C-alpha positions in Angstrom: 26.4 -17.3 -124.0 29.8 -17.8 -122.6 28.7 -17.3 -118.9 26.7 -20.5 -119.1 29.8 -22.6 -119.6 30.5 -22.2 -115.9 26.9 -22.8 -114.6 26.3 -25.4 -111.9 24.2 -28.3 -112.9 21.2 -27.1 -110.9 21.4 -23.6 -112.5 21.6 -25.1 -116.0 18.6 -27.3 -115.4 16.6 -24.4 -114.0 17.4 -22.5 -117.3 16.3 -25.5 -119.3 13.0 -25.8 -117.5 12.3 -22.1 -117.8 12.9 -22.3 -121.6 10.6 -25.4 -121.9 7.8 -23.7 -119.9 8.2 -20.3 -121.7 8.4 -21.7 -125.2 6.2 -24.8 -124.8 9.1 -27.1 -125.8 12.7 -27.0 -127.0 15.1 -29.1 -129.0 18.4 -30.6 -127.7 20.3 -28.8 -130.4 18.9 -25.4 -129.3 19.9 -26.1 -125.7 23.5 -27.1 -126.6 23.9 -23.8 -128.5 22.2 -21.7 -125.8 24.1 -23.3 -122.9 27.4 -24.0 -124.8 27.6 -27.5 -123.4 27.7 -30.9 -125.1 24.8 -32.8 -126.5 25.5 -35.5 -123.8 25.3 -32.9 -121.0 22.0 -31.6 -122.2 20.5 -35.1 -122.5 21.7 -36.0 -118.9 20.0 -32.8 -117.7 16.8 -33.7 -119.5 16.9 -37.2 -118.0 17.2 -35.7 -114.5 14.4 -33.3 -115.0 12.2 -36.0 -116.5 12.8 -38.3 -113.5 11.7 -35.4 -111.3 8.5 -35.0 -113.3 9.5 -31.4 -114.2 9.3 -32.0 -118.0 8.6 -34.7 -120.6 11.3 -36.0 -122.9 10.3 -36.3 -126.6 12.3 -37.3 -129.6 15.0 -34.6 -130.1 14.0 -32.4 -127.1 11.6 -31.8 -124.3 8.1 -30.4 -123.7 6.2 -29.4 -120.5 4.4 -32.1 -118.5 0.7 -32.1 -118.5 -0.5 -30.5 -115.3 -1.4 -32.9 -112.6 -3.3 -31.2 -109.8 -2.5 -33.9 -107.2 1.3 -34.2 -108.0 3.5 -32.8 -105.2 7.2 -32.6 -106.1 9.7 -33.3 -103.3 11.8 -30.6 -101.7 15.0 -31.6 -103.6 13.2 -31.6 -107.0 12.0 -28.1 -106.4 15.1 -26.7 -104.8 17.1 -26.4 -108.1 14.3 -24.5 -109.9 14.2 -20.7 -110.3 17.2 -20.1 -108.1 17.9 -16.5 -108.9 14.2 -15.6 -108.7 13.9 -17.2 -105.2 17.0 -15.4 -104.0 15.6 -12.0 -105.2 12.2 -12.8 -103.6 13.8 -13.8 -100.3 15.9 -10.6 -100.1 12.8 -8.4 -100.9 10.5 -10.3 -98.5 13.0 -10.1 -95.6 12.7 -6.3 -95.5 9.0 -6.8 -94.5 10.1 -8.5 -91.2 10.5 -6.0 -88.3 13.1 -6.7 -85.5 11.5 -8.2 -82.5 8.3 -9.3 -84.3 6.7 -12.7 -84.5 6.8 -14.2 -88.0 5.6 -17.5 -89.4 7.1 -19.3 -92.4 5.3 -22.1 -94.2 7.1 -25.0 -95.9 8.7 -24.6 -99.3 11.9 -23.8 -101.1 11.2 -20.1 -101.4 10.6 -19.8 -97.6 13.7 -21.8 -97.1 15.6 -19.1 -99.1 13.9 -16.4 -97.1 14.9 -18.1 -93.8 18.6 -17.4 -94.7 17.9 -13.7 -95.2 15.9 -13.5 -91.9 19.0 -14.6 -90.0 20.0 -10.9 -90.3 16.9 -9.6 -88.6 17.4 -9.4 -84.8 15.2 -10.8 -82.1 12.6 -12.6 -84.2 10.2 -15.2 -83.0 9.9 -17.7 -85.9 7.1 -20.2 -86.0 7.4 -22.7 -88.8 6.0 -26.1 -89.9 9.1 -26.6 -92.2 11.8 -28.9 -91.0 14.2 -27.3 -93.5 13.5 -23.7 -92.3 13.9 -24.7 -88.6 17.3 -26.3 -89.6 18.5 -23.0 -91.1 18.0 -21.2 -87.7 19.4 -24.1 -85.8 22.6 -24.3 -87.8 23.1 -20.6 -87.7 23.4 -20.9 -83.9 26.3 -23.3 -84.2 29.9 -22.0 -84.2 31.8 -22.0 -87.4 28.8 -22.1 -89.8 30.0 -20.2 -92.7 31.7 -17.7 -90.5 28.4 -16.7 -88.8 28.7 -16.4 -85.0 26.6 -18.6 -82.8 23.2 -17.3 -82.1 23.2 -14.9 -85.1 20.0 -12.8 -85.2 18.9 -14.1 -81.8 15.8 -15.8 -83.2 13.5 -18.0 -81.1 12.2 -20.8 -83.2 9.0 -22.8 -82.7 8.7 -25.9 -84.9 5.2 -27.3 -85.0 4.7 -31.0 -84.9 2.8 -33.0 -87.5 3.0 -35.4 -90.4 5.8 -34.8 -92.9 5.0 -34.1 -96.5 7.2 -34.6 -99.6 8.1 -30.8 -99.3 9.4 -31.5 -95.7 6.5 -29.5 -94.2 4.6 -30.7 -91.1 0.9 -30.8 -91.5 -2.2 -32.4 -90.0 -4.1 -32.0 -86.6 -1.0 -31.6 -84.4 0.4 -28.8 -86.6 -3.1 -27.2 -87.0 -3.6 -27.1 -83.2 -0.2 -25.6 -82.5 -0.7 -22.9 -85.2 -4.2 -22.1 -84.1 -3.0 -21.3 -80.5 -0.5 -18.6 -81.8 -0.6 -15.1 -83.3 1.8 -13.8 -85.9 2.7 -10.3 -87.0 3.5 -11.5 -90.5 3.0 -14.9 -92.3 5.4 -15.6 -95.1 3.6 -18.2 -97.2 4.9 -20.4 -100.0 2.4 -21.8 -102.5 2.2 -24.4 -105.2 -0.1 -22.3 -107.3 -1.8 -19.0 -107.4 -4.6 -17.7 -109.8 -7.5 -15.4 -109.8 -10.0 -18.3 -110.1 -8.5 -20.7 -107.6 -6.7 -18.3 -105.3 -3.9 -20.1 -103.4 -3.7 -23.9 -103.9 -1.7 -27.0 -103.1 -1.8 -30.6 -104.2 -1.8 -31.8 -100.5 -5.2 -31.7 -98.7 -3.7 -31.7 -95.3 -1.3 -28.9 -96.1 -4.2 -26.9 -97.4 -5.9 -27.1 -94.0 -2.7 -26.3 -92.2 -2.2 -23.2 -94.4 -5.7 -22.1 -93.6 -4.8 -22.1 -89.9 -1.6 -20.1 -90.7 -3.7 -17.4 -92.5 -6.2 -17.2 -89.7 -3.5 -16.6 -87.1 -1.6 -13.9 -89.1 -2.1 -10.1 -89.0 -0.5 -9.8 -92.4 -0.2 -12.4 -95.1 2.8 -12.2 -97.5 2.9 -14.8 -100.3 6.3 -15.5 -101.7 6.1 -17.1 -105.1 8.2 -17.0 -108.3 6.5 -16.2 -111.6 6.0 -19.8 -112.6 3.4 -20.3 -109.8 1.0 -17.8 -111.4 -1.7 -19.6 -113.3 -0.9 -22.9 -111.6 -3.7 -24.7 -109.8 -3.4 -27.5 -107.3 -6.0 -29.9 -106.1 -7.1 -27.9 -103.0 -7.7 -24.2 -102.7 -7.1 -22.8 -99.2 -7.4 -19.0 -99.6 -8.7 -16.4 -102.0 -6.6 -13.5 -103.3 -8.4 -11.0 -101.1 -7.0 -12.8 -98.1 -3.4 -11.9 -99.2 -2.0 -8.6 -98.3 1.2 -8.7 -100.3 2.6 -10.9 -103.1 6.4 -10.9 -103.5 7.4 -12.3 -106.9 10.2 -11.9 -109.5 10.8 -9.9 -112.6 9.9 -12.9 -114.8 6.2 -12.2 -114.3 4.8 -10.8 -117.6 3.3 -7.3 -117.7 -0.2 -8.5 -118.5 -0.1 -10.8 -115.5 1.1 -8.0 -113.2 -1.8 -5.9 -114.2 -4.3 -8.7 -113.6 -2.8 -9.4 -110.1 -2.8 -5.7 -109.2 -6.6 -5.7 -109.7 -7.0 -8.3 -106.9 -4.2 -7.6 -104.4 -3.4 -4.6 -102.2 0.3 -4.8 -102.8 2.5 -6.4 -105.5 6.3 -6.4 -105.1 8.5 -7.3 -108.0 11.7 -8.4 -106.3 14.3 -8.2 -109.2 13.2 -4.7 -110.1 13.7 -3.4 -106.6 17.3 -4.4 -106.9 17.8 -3.0 -110.4 
């Protein structure tokens, strides 16, 4: 595929990881042909993904890592994965935010992508426990940021306190108390894993409790999660599927999984298909 010759390293690694997960393993020789890059480039990419814990290198290729329910990847490790899916999800989810409303965003790379889209929605009050999300709105208010005028969108941002996780989310009693005292029109919630059996889950026990407070304080709960999160289970469940009003995911979710989700959720939005 000639287009892949010009892919950025992060995009190339996201494609590699997607192939490993989809096929259960892949050889270096297959990746060099698919991506049209050198053997050395593929091996460097596999080294990076292996150090991040995203896959396991084996002789001649790579396989998925065994699932560890307590492993919590850092923000940077997750930020290069499923980039196009997260962008599509963010654009679709942003249409659910009404000008002048109070919205909450949890931590995560998908909510981080969503924050950029919400800059275009006027007069929002944004409550978040994500340092990264708060930074998006803060920098948007600075002159000369990508040509965006100062104060774009006019958002009022409330950042909870708390203890910082590897995902740059603030959790714990301070965050929980702040969230419990507030009320949101819509909660946009990123998740580590989602399944029929376990509901919504995370590897971080403190984050699970903070997310419970988010859900209790929200009139509408919108989960934003790419297709790789379906069927994944973290250490701690914090909500059942019937507590979710809307799931916004991407077109990579298989048809059978869509049908299963539709049996348990009021609304399923497939972001890529909305744009097609």
